[in-house]
C-alpha positions as CSV (number, residue, x, y, z in Angstrom):
1,M,-8.7,-25.4,13.9
2,K,-11.3,-27.8,16.0
3,K,-15.0,-26.6,15.6
4,L,-16.3,-25.9,19.2
5,S,-19.1,-27.9,20.5
6,K,-22.5,-25.9,21.4
7,N,-21.6,-26.8,25.5
8,E,-17.4,-25.3,24.5
9,K,-19.2,-22.2,22.7
10,A,-21.3,-21.1,25.3
11,I,-18.2,-21.3,28.0
12,E,-15.8,-19.4,25.7
13,K,-18.6,-16.8,25.2
14,A,-19.1,-16.9,29.3
15,L,-15.5,-16.6,29.2
16,I,-15.0,-13.6,27.2
17,R,-18.3,-11.8,29.1
18,G,-16.0,-12.4,32.1
19,E,-18.5,-14.3,34.0
20,F,-15.5,-17.1,35.3
21,K,-13.5,-15.0,38.3
22,P,-9.6,-16.4,39.3
23,V,-9.6,-18.8,42.6
24,S,-7.2,-18.3,45.4
25,H,-4.6,-21.1,45.8
26,A,-6.3,-22.6,48.5
27,E,-9.6,-22.8,47.0
28,L,-8.2,-24.9,44.1
29,A,-5.9,-27.0,46.4
30,E,-9.6,-27.6,48.1
31,I,-11.3,-28.1,44.5
32,A,-8.2,-30.3,43.8
33,E,-8.3,-32.1,46.8
34,A,-12.2,-33.0,46.6
35,I,-11.7,-34.3,42.7
36,E,-9.5,-36.2,43.6
37,R,-11.7,-37.9,47.4
38,R,-14.3,-38.8,44.2
39,K,-11.6,-40.2,41.6
40,K,-12.8,-43.9,41.2
41,D,-9.8,-46.1,41.5
42,A,-10.7,-49.3,42.6
43,V,-13.0,-51.5,41.8
44,L,-15.7,-53.4,43.6
45,N,-17.7,-56.7,42.4
46,I,-20.6,-57.8,44.9
47,R,-23.5,-60.1,44.9
48,I,-26.9,-58.9,45.5
49,N,-30.1,-59.1,45.0
50,R,-31.3,-59.2,41.6
51,F,-34.8,-57.4,42.9
52,D,-32.7,-54.5,44.3
53,L,-30.5,-54.3,41.5
54,K,-33.1,-53.8,39.7
55,N,-35.1,-51.5,41.7
56,I,-31.8,-49.6,41.9
57,Q,-31.4,-49.3,38.1
58,D,-35.1,-48.4,38.1
59,K,-34.2,-45.7,40.8
60,A,-31.0,-44.5,38.7
61,N,-33.1,-45.0,35.0
62,K,-35.5,-42.2,36.7
63,L,-33.0,-39.7,38.0
64,G,-31.5,-39.8,34.5
65,V,-27.7,-41.3,35.8
66,P,-26.2,-44.6,35.1
67,Y,-26.8,-47.4,37.6
68,Q,-23.2,-48.0,38.9
69,K,-22.9,-43.7,39.0
70,L,-25.6,-44.1,41.5
71,V,-24.2,-46.8,43.5
72,A,-20.7,-45.3,43.4
73,E,-22.8,-41.9,45.0
74,I,-24.6,-43.9,47.5
75,L,-21.6,-45.8,48.9
76,H,-19.3,-42.3,48.7
77,R,-22.3,-40.7,50.7
78,F,-22.1,-43.7,53.1
79,A,-18.3,-43.8,53.9
80,A,-18.4,-40.2,54.5
C-alpha cells in the first residue's frame, strides 16, 4: 500500500467528512474546458532586455512563483 503525503491525507479526511460535493455534468464540462484552455502546449522563444527579465524574475520571486509561470500567466491574461 502506498503512503499518502500530508496533503493527500488532508484531502482524504475532507472526503470522509463529506466536504466535497459532486458537480453537475455542465459544471464538469466547464471545468474541463478551463483546464484545456490553460494547458501549455506551445513553445515561445523571445528575446527581451536583460533588465526587464531581471525585474520580472524579482517580481516572481516576491510572489513565490517561477518567473516563466508568471510570464505565461501575464500573456494568458493579455490574450484573454
